[in-house]
MDTraj code that builds the backbone (N, CA, C; nanometers):
import mdtraj as md
import numpy as np

residues = "MET SER TYR VAL VAL MET VAL THR VAL LEU CYS ALA LEU PHE GLU THR VAL ARG ALA GLY ALA GLN PRO LEU GLY GLU GLN ALA ALA THR ASN ARG LEU GLY LEU SER ALA GLN GLU SER ALA VAL ILE ARG LEU LEU ALA GLU GLY ARG THR ASP ASP ALA ILE THR LYS ARG LEU GLY VAL PHE PRO ALA PRO PRO ALA GLY ARG PRO PRO THR".split()
xyz = np.array([
    [-1.9036, -1.5656, -3.5297],
    [-1.9904, -1.5642, -3.6462],
    [-1.9894, -1.4223, -3.7028],
    [-1.9690, -1.4139, -3.8326],
    [-1.9624, -1.2814, -3.8936],
    [-2.1023, -1.2229, -3.9107],
    [-2.1075, -1.0936, -3.9266],
    [-2.2331, -1.0221, -3.9458],
    [-2.3074, -1.0742, -4.0684],
    [-2.2367, -1.0968, -4.1784],
    [-2.2999, -1.1420, -4.3023],
    [-2.3621, -1.2794, -4.2832],
    [-2.2919, -1.3694, -4.2175],
    [-2.3447, -1.5041, -4.1936],
    [-2.4674, -1.4969, -4.1035],
    [-2.4599, -1.4148, -3.9993],
    [-2.5718, -1.4025, -3.9065],
    [-2.6962, -1.3474, -3.9782],
    [-2.6798, -1.2463, -4.0597],
    [-2.7924, -1.1883, -4.1323],
    [-2.8494, -1.2907, -4.2304],
    [-2.7640, -1.3650, -4.2979],
    [-2.8095, -1.4671, -4.3918],
    [-2.8913, -1.5746, -4.3208],
    [-2.8434, -1.6208, -4.2064],
    [-2.9148, -1.7232, -4.1291],
    [-3.0485, -1.6688, -4.0791],
    [-3.0488, -1.5466, -4.0286],
    [-3.1733, -1.4882, -3.9786],
    [-3.2741, -1.4667, -4.0914],
    [-3.2286, -1.4270, -4.2095],
    [-3.3190, -1.4108, -4.3242],
    [-3.3805, -1.5443, -4.3644],
    [-3.2998, -1.6498, -4.3656],
    [-3.3511, -1.7829, -4.3991],
    [-3.4539, -1.8283, -4.2962],
    [-3.4258, -1.8053, -4.1683],
    [-3.5204, -1.8397, -4.0622],
    [-3.6501, -1.7617, -4.0781],
    [-3.6396, -1.6319, -4.1034],
    [-3.7573, -1.5482, -4.1229],
    [-3.8430, -1.6005, -4.2378],
    [-3.7815, -1.6333, -4.3505],
    [-3.8563, -1.6812, -4.4671],
    [-3.9244, -1.8137, -4.4371],
    [-3.8598, -1.9005, -4.3617],
    [-3.9198, -2.0290, -4.3243],
    [-4.0428, -2.0078, -4.2373],
    [-4.0317, -1.9195, -4.1396],
    [-4.1447, -1.8916, -4.0503],
    [-4.2558, -1.8206, -4.1269],
    [-4.2194, -1.7247, -4.2116],
    [-4.3182, -1.6482, -4.2875],
    [-4.3982, -1.7369, -4.3824],
    [-4.3336, -1.8388, -4.4389],
    [-4.4008, -1.9268, -4.5348],
    [-4.5214, -1.9966, -4.4730],
    [-4.5166, -2.0244, -4.3437],
    [-4.6278, -2.0923, -4.2789],
    [-4.7149, -2.0017, -4.1930],
    [-4.6937, -1.8729, -4.2013],
    [-4.7639, -1.7792, -4.1134],
    [-4.9061, -1.7489, -4.1610],
    [-4.9924, -1.7220, -4.0644],
    [-5.1283, -1.6749, -4.0899],
    [-5.1547, -1.5591, -3.9948],
    [-5.2402, -1.4655, -4.0363],
    [-5.2758, -1.3583, -3.9438],
    [-5.3377, -1.4162, -3.8157],
    [-5.3111, -1.3520, -3.7034],
    [-5.3660, -1.3992, -3.5764],
    [-5.5176, -1.4028, -3.5800],
    [-5.5732, -1.5078, -3.5252],
    [-5.7173, -1.5192, -3.5146],
    [-5.7875, -1.5651, -3.6406],
    [-5.7144, -1.5857, -3.7483],
    [-5.7775, -1.6299, -3.8727],
    [-5.7395, -1.7736, -3.9030],
    [-5.8376, -1.8506, -3.9419],
    [-5.8147, -1.9870, -3.9869],
    [-5.8453, -1.9899, -4.1352],
    [-5.7464, -2.0209, -4.2154],
    [-5.7662, -2.0225, -4.3602],
    [-5.8597, -2.1371, -4.3983],
    [-5.9627, -2.1047, -4.4759],
    [-6.0533, -2.2075, -4.5258],
    [-5.9807, -2.2881, -4.6319],
    [-6.0037, -2.4187, -4.6298],
    [-5.9382, -2.5048, -4.7276],
    [-6.0414, -2.5860, -4.8033],
    [-6.0018, -2.6317, -4.9224],
    [-6.0899, -2.7188, -5.0005],
    [-6.0650, -2.8637, -4.9607],
    [-6.1223, -2.9569, -5.0332],
    [-6.1099, -3.0986, -4.9956],
    [-5.9672, -3.1504, -5.0055],
    [-5.8812, -3.0796, -5.0786],
    [-5.7410, -3.1186, -5.0901],
    [-5.6541, -3.0505, -4.9854],
    [-5.7155, -2.9645, -4.9033],
    [-5.6415, -2.8942, -4.8002],
    [-5.5749, -2.7664, -4.8485],
    [-5.6134, -2.7188, -4.9675],
    [-5.5551, -2.5974, -5.0238],
    [-5.6435, -2.4774, -4.9942],
    [-5.5804, -2.3642, -4.9673],
    [-5.6560, -2.2400, -4.9482],
    [-5.7038, -2.1908, -5.0846],
    [-5.7939, -2.0948, -5.0836],
    [-5.8435, -2.0375, -5.2087],
    [-5.7294, -1.9761, -5.2887],
    [-5.6365, -1.9112, -5.2206],
    [-5.5232, -1.8490, -5.2901],
    [-5.4311, -1.9553, -5.3504],
    [-5.4055, -2.0624, -5.2767],
    [-5.3222, -2.1700, -5.3299],
    [-5.3873, -2.2343, -5.4518],
    [-5.5176, -2.2553, -5.4453],
    [-5.5898, -2.3112, -5.5593],
    [-5.5824, -2.2181, -5.6800],
    [-5.5943, -2.0878, -5.6556],
    [-5.5861, -1.9904, -5.7647],
    [-5.4485, -1.9918, -5.8293],
    [-5.3441, -2.0026, -5.7478],
    [-5.2081, -2.0070, -5.8022],
    [-5.1913, -2.1298, -5.8909],
    [-5.2373, -2.2446, -5.8454],
    [-5.2250, -2.3671, -5.9246],
    [-5.3029, -2.3551, -6.0551],
    [-5.4240, -2.2993, -6.0477],
    [-5.5046, -2.2825, -6.1689],
    [-5.4342, -2.1906, -6.2686],
    [-5.3787, -2.0792, -6.2193],
    [-5.3096, -1.9850, -6.3072],
    [-5.1819, -2.0452, -6.3648],
    [-5.1108, -2.1246, -6.2859],
    [-4.9931, -2.1937, -6.3378],
    [-5.0324, -2.2914, -6.4483],
    [-5.1422, -2.3628, -6.4265],
    [-5.1899, -2.4581, -6.5271],
    [-5.2303, -2.3873, -6.6560],
    [-5.2731, -2.2622, -6.6449],
    [-5.3081, -2.1830, -6.7633],
    [-5.1835, -2.1299, -6.8344],
    [-5.0659, -2.1510, -6.7743],
    [-4.9418, -2.1054, -6.8359],
    [-4.8996, -1.9649, -6.7971],
    [-4.9606, -1.9093, -6.6930],
    [-4.9249, -1.7728, -6.6489],
    [-4.7869, -1.7714, -6.5845],
    [-4.7182, -1.6593, -6.5970],
    [-4.5872, -1.6426, -6.5341],
    [-4.6047, -1.6017, -6.3880],
    [-4.4942, -1.6120, -6.3113],
    [-4.4980, -1.5691, -6.1712],
    [-4.5403, -1.4234, -6.1607],
    [-4.4847, -1.3388, -6.2485],
    [-4.5196, -1.1963, -6.2453],
    [-4.6686, -1.1751, -6.2712],
    [-4.7235, -1.2460, -6.3687],
    [-4.8658, -1.2320, -6.4006],
    [-4.9531, -1.2789, -6.2844],
    [-4.9108, -1.3868, -6.2199],
    [-4.9887, -1.4405, -6.1073],
    [-4.9868, -1.3438, -5.9892],
    [-4.8696, -1.2900, -5.9566],
    [-4.8636, -1.1979, -5.8429],
    [-4.9442, -1.0715, -5.8687],
    [-4.9418, -1.0232, -5.9911],
    [-5.0224, -0.9047, -6.0240],
    [-5.1710, -0.9369, -6.0178],
    [-5.2091, -1.0511, -6.0698],
    [-5.3503, -1.0914, -6.0717],
    [-5.4057, -1.1088, -5.9309],
    [-5.3239, -1.1694, -5.8420],
    [-5.3702, -1.1969, -5.7062],
    [-5.3395, -1.0840, -5.6082],
    [-5.2603, -0.9854, -5.6532],
    [-5.2285, -0.8727, -5.5658],
    [-5.1363, -0.9082, -5.4515],
    [-5.0422, -0.9991, -5.4774],
    [-4.9462, -1.0392, -5.3754],
    [-4.8053, -1.0088, -5.4249],
    [-4.7093, -1.0155, -5.3340],
    [-4.5701, -0.9933, -5.3689],
    [-4.4968, -1.1259, -5.3628],
    [-4.4117, -1.1537, -5.4603],
    [-4.3358, -1.2793, -5.4551],
    [-4.2332, -1.2753, -5.3428],
    [-4.2078, -1.3909, -5.2836],
    [-4.1051, -1.3998, -5.1800],
    [-3.9683, -1.3956, -5.2458],
    [-3.8707, -1.3340, -5.1792],
    [-3.7354, -1.3353, -5.2364],
    [-3.6806, -1.4773, -5.2340],
    [-3.5836, -1.5079, -5.3175],
    [-3.5238, -1.6426, -5.3150],
    [-3.4717, -1.6768, -5.1760],
    [-3.4811, -1.8023, -5.1390],
    [-3.4373, -1.8468, -5.0059],
    [-3.2909, -1.8100, -4.9834],
    [-3.2626, -1.7604, -4.8647],
    [-3.1265, -1.7266, -4.8287],
    [-3.0791, -1.5924, -4.8805],
    [-3.1677, -1.5182, -4.9440],
    [-3.1286, -1.3881, -4.9985],
    [-3.2205, -1.2805, -4.9400],
    [-3.1628, -1.1790, -4.8780],
    [-3.2472, -1.0735, -4.8208],
    [-3.3207, -0.9969, -4.9309],
    [-3.4433, -0.9512, -4.9030],
    [-3.5173, -0.8739, -5.0029],
    [-3.4452, -0.7445, -5.0373],
    [-3.4631, -0.6993, -5.1609],
    [-3.3967, -0.5750, -5.2035],
    [-3.4863, -0.4560, -5.1829],
])
top = md.Topology()
chain = top.add_chain()
for i, resn in enumerate(residues, 1):
    res = top.add_residue(resn, chain, resSeq=i)
    for name in ("N", "CA", "C"):
        top.add_atom(name, md.element.get_by_symbol(name[0]), res)
traj = md.Trajectory(xyz[None], top)
């Protein structure tokens, strides 16, 4: 297995695990639909027509890099 393939696979694995991660000892509160406050905020902002950049700035988060691509 080449270095590039190995790094690509490991980055994809990392992103998959990170997508479902929570800080240790914390249980995210959810609403009746099972969404966290942040997830609900993202949906509300999307419904308002906000762009990804506007949403990440508003919520103070960083967007995840595209799947299979290491962050720059």
